[in-house]
C-alpha positions, 0 to 999 in steps of 0.5 A: 500500500503506498504511502499517504501523500507528503503535501496535501492539496487544498485546492481539491475538495470533495463535495459529497451530498445525498438526496433523502426521500420522506413521504408525508400525508397532506395534513403532515404537509400542511402542517410543515408548511405552516411550521416553517412559515412560522420559523421564517417568520421569527428571523429577523435581518441579522440572520438573512443566510437561515431566511435564504435557506428556509425559503429555498427549502419552503420552495421545494415542499409541492403545494397542497390544496386547503384542508376544507375541514380546518380552512 
């Protein structure tokens, strides 16, 4: 087995990512959207990076028709 290189090239970066699939019922999805929206509303201008990430996450969620029983 070869010895590790003596010099580490800091310019080379490896990025690993994964995709996760989570299934929600319509009620769970409505609850998740409401929770994220409430969470989003609680952040101020100092947390702009968090707001951007929450908005991006919310944009990935599919729209669900309102529940006629709960409005």
